[in-house]
Backbone atoms as SQL, in Angstrom:
CREATE TABLE atoms (id INTEGER PRIMARY KEY, chain TEXT, resi INTEGER, resn TEXT, atom TEXT, x REAL, y REAL, z REAL);
INSERT INTO atoms VALUES
  (1, 'A', 1, 'MET', 'N', 9.993, 22.570, 10.493),
  (2, 'A', 1, 'MET', 'CA', 10.810, 21.912, 9.478),
  (3, 'A', 1, 'MET', 'C', 10.815, 20.400, 9.728),
  (4, 'A', 2, 'GLY', 'N', 11.004, 20.023, 10.999),
  (5, 'A', 2, 'GLY', 'CA', 11.017, 18.606, 11.343),
  (6, 'A', 2, 'GLY', 'C', 9.673, 17.947, 11.072),
  (7, 'A', 3, 'GLY', 'N', 8.590, 18.686, 11.411),
  (8, 'A', 3, 'GLY', 'CA', 7.249, 18.143, 11.196),
  (9, 'A', 3, 'GLY', 'C', 6.962, 17.918, 9.721),
  (10, 'A', 4, 'LEU', 'N', 7.414, 18.859, 8.889),
  (11, 'A', 4, 'LEU', 'CA', 7.208, 18.739, 7.448),
  (12, 'A', 4, 'LEU', 'C', 7.957, 17.524, 6.909),
  (13, 'A', 5, 'TYR', 'N', 9.159, 17.300, 7.431),
  (14, 'A', 5, 'TYR', 'CA', 9.969, 16.151, 7.003),
  (15, 'A', 5, 'TYR', 'C', 9.250, 14.847, 7.346),
  (16, 'A', 6, 'VAL', 'N', 8.742, 14.765, 8.569),
  (17, 'A', 6, 'VAL', 'CA', 8.019, 13.571, 9.013),
  (18, 'A', 6, 'VAL', 'C', 6.784, 13.357, 8.149),
  (19, 'A', 7, 'PHE', 'N', 6.076, 14.449, 7.855),
  (20, 'A', 7, 'PHE', 'CA', 4.869, 14.379, 7.038),
  (21, 'A', 7, 'PHE', 'C', 5.188, 13.861, 5.641),
  (22, 'A', 8, 'THR', 'N', 6.270, 14.393, 5.043),
  (23, 'A', 8, 'THR', 'CA', 6.672, 13.983, 3.693),
  (24, 'A', 8, 'THR', 'C', 7.096, 12.521, 3.677),
  (25, 'A', 9, 'GLU', 'N', 7.908, 12.123, 4.656),
  (26, 'A', 9, 'GLU', 'CA', 8.358, 10.734, 4.752),
  (27, 'A', 9, 'GLU', 'C', 7.168, 9.809, 4.987),
  (28, 'A', 10, 'GLY', 'N', 6.224, 10.266, 5.799),
  (29, 'A', 10, 'GLY', 'CA', 5.027, 9.478, 6.084),
  (30, 'A', 10, 'GLY', 'C', 4.211, 9.225, 4.825),
  (31, 'A', 11, 'ARG', 'N', 4.049, 10.264, 4.001),
  (32, 'A', 11, 'ARG', 'CA', 3.294, 10.122, 2.756),
  (33, 'A', 11, 'ARG', 'C', 4.022, 9.193, 1.799),
  (34, 'A', 12, 'LYS', 'N', 5.350, 9.317, 1.744),
  (35, 'A', 12, 'LYS', 'CA', 6.158, 8.482, 0.859),
  (36, 'A', 12, 'LYS', 'C', 6.024, 7.018, 1.275),
  (37, 'A', 13, 'LEU', 'N', 6.097, 6.793, 2.594),
  (38, 'A', 13, 'LEU', 'CA', 5.987, 5.441, 3.131),
  (39, 'A', 13, 'LEU', 'C', 4.607, 4.867, 2.841),
  (40, 'A', 14, 'LYS', 'N', 3.568, 5.707, 2.962),
  (41, 'A', 14, 'LYS', 'CA', 2.202, 5.260, 2.711),
  (42, 'A', 14, 'LYS', 'C', 2.022, 4.887, 1.246),
  (43, 'A', 15, 'ASN', 'N', 2.635, 5.663, 0.347),
  (44, 'A', 15, 'ASN', 'CA', 2.560, 5.362, -1.086),
  (45, 'A', 15, 'ASN', 'C', 3.255, 4.050, -1.407),
  (46, 'A', 16, 'ILE', 'N', 4.420, 3.816, -0.781),
  (47, 'A', 16, 'ILE', 'CA', 5.155, 2.568, -0.989),
  (48, 'A', 16, 'ILE', 'C', 4.332, 1.395, -0.467),
  (49, 'A', 17, 'THR', 'N', 3.772, 1.568, 0.728),
  (50, 'A', 17, 'THR', 'CA', 2.956, 0.515, 1.332),
  (51, 'A', 17, 'THR', 'C', 1.761, 0.193, 0.448),
  (52, 'A', 18, 'LYS', 'N', 1.118, 1.240, -0.090),
  (53, 'A', 18, 'LYS', 'CA', -0.040, 1.066, -0.961),
  (54, 'A', 18, 'LYS', 'C', 0.360, 0.342, -2.238),
  (55, 'A', 19, 'ALA', 'N', 1.515, 0.716, -2.789),
  (56, 'A', 19, 'ALA', 'CA', 1.995, 0.124, -4.037),
  (57, 'A', 19, 'ALA', 'C', 2.291, -1.366, -3.865),
  (58, 'A', 20, 'ILE', 'N', 2.739, -1.750, -2.669),
  (59, 'A', 20, 'ILE', 'CA', 3.033, -3.160, -2.406),
  (60, 'A', 20, 'ILE', 'C', 1.768, -3.900, -1.975),
  (61, 'A', 21, 'TYR', 'N', 0.996, -3.278, -1.092),
  (62, 'A', 21, 'TYR', 'CA', -0.140, -3.927, -0.451),
  (63, 'A', 21, 'TYR', 'C', -1.305, -4.166, -1.403),
  (64, 'A', 22, 'LYS', 'N', -1.621, -3.181, -2.247),
  (65, 'A', 22, 'LYS', 'CA', -2.764, -3.284, -3.149),
  (66, 'A', 22, 'LYS', 'C', -2.671, -4.487, -4.085),
  (67, 'A', 23, 'PRO', 'N', -1.577, -4.650, -4.863),
  (68, 'A', 23, 'PRO', 'CA', -1.462, -5.811, -5.749),
  (69, 'A', 23, 'PRO', 'C', -1.459, -7.127, -4.980),
  (70, 'A', 24, 'ALA', 'N', -0.843, -7.134, -3.806),
  (71, 'A', 24, 'ALA', 'CA', -0.802, -8.347, -2.989),
  (72, 'A', 24, 'ALA', 'C', -2.210, -8.724, -2.543),
  (73, 'A', 25, 'LEU', 'N', -2.981, -7.740, -2.118),
  (74, 'A', 25, 'LEU', 'CA', -4.361, -7.969, -1.701),
  (75, 'A', 25, 'LEU', 'C', -5.195, -8.450, -2.878),
  (76, 'A', 26, 'TRP', 'N', -4.991, -7.851, -4.048),
  (77, 'A', 26, 'TRP', 'CA', -5.718, -8.218, -5.257),
  (78, 'A', 26, 'TRP', 'C', -5.442, -9.667, -5.628),
  (79, 'A', 27, 'ARG', 'N', -4.152, -10.044, -5.597),
  (80, 'A', 27, 'ARG', 'CA', -3.751, -11.409, -5.927),
  (81, 'A', 27, 'ARG', 'C', -4.322, -12.389, -4.909),
  (82, 'A', 28, 'TYR', 'N', -4.287, -12.002, -3.633),
  (83, 'A', 28, 'TYR', 'CA', -4.824, -12.826, -2.553),
  (84, 'A', 28, 'TYR', 'C', -6.312, -13.087, -2.771),
  (85, 'A', 29, 'MET', 'N', -7.052, -12.050, -3.139),
  (86, 'A', 29, 'MET', 'CA', -8.490, -12.184, -3.380),
  (87, 'A', 29, 'MET', 'C', -8.753, -13.081, -4.579),
  (88, 'A', 30, 'GLN', 'N', -7.933, -12.962, -5.619),
  (89, 'A', 30, 'GLN', 'CA', -8.118, -13.779, -6.812),
  (90, 'A', 30, 'GLN', 'C', -7.845, -15.253, -6.519),
  (91, 'A', 31, 'ILE', 'N', -6.909, -15.524, -5.614),
  (92, 'A', 31, 'ILE', 'CA', -6.593, -16.905, -5.246),
  (93, 'A', 31, 'ILE', 'C', -7.689, -17.470, -4.339),
  (94, 'A', 32, 'ILE', 'N', -8.076, -16.694, -3.330),
  (95, 'A', 32, 'ILE', 'CA', -9.047, -17.162, -2.335),
  (96, 'A', 32, 'ILE', 'C', -10.451, -17.271, -2.930),
  (97, 'A', 33, 'LEU', 'N', -10.889, -16.227, -3.606),
  (98, 'A', 33, 'LEU', 'CA', -12.238, -16.239, -4.169),
  (99, 'A', 33, 'LEU', 'C', -12.254, -17.030, -5.469),
  (100, 'A', 34, 'PRO', 'N', -13.188, -17.985, -5.591),
  (101, 'A', 34, 'PRO', 'CA', -13.280, -18.761, -6.828),
  (102, 'A', 34, 'PRO', 'C', -13.755, -17.881, -7.981),
  (103, 'A', 35, 'HIS', 'N', -13.231, -18.155, -9.169),
  (104, 'A', 35, 'HIS', 'CA', -13.650, -17.389, -10.341),
  (105, 'A', 35, 'HIS', 'C', -15.027, -17.855, -10.803),
  (106, 'A', 36, 'SER', 'N', -15.905, -16.907, -11.070),
  (107, 'A', 36, 'SER', 'CA', -17.259, -17.269, -11.474),
  (108, 'A', 36, 'SER', 'C', -17.287, -17.655, -12.946);
């Protein structure tokens, strides 16, 4: 039961991290890389 809870929380945390990190990385790349 405890392991399942950790697994679920881990997936939730990973989804949140992805939701924040992906757009930030995209914006960072658009700023750093010159537009062709």
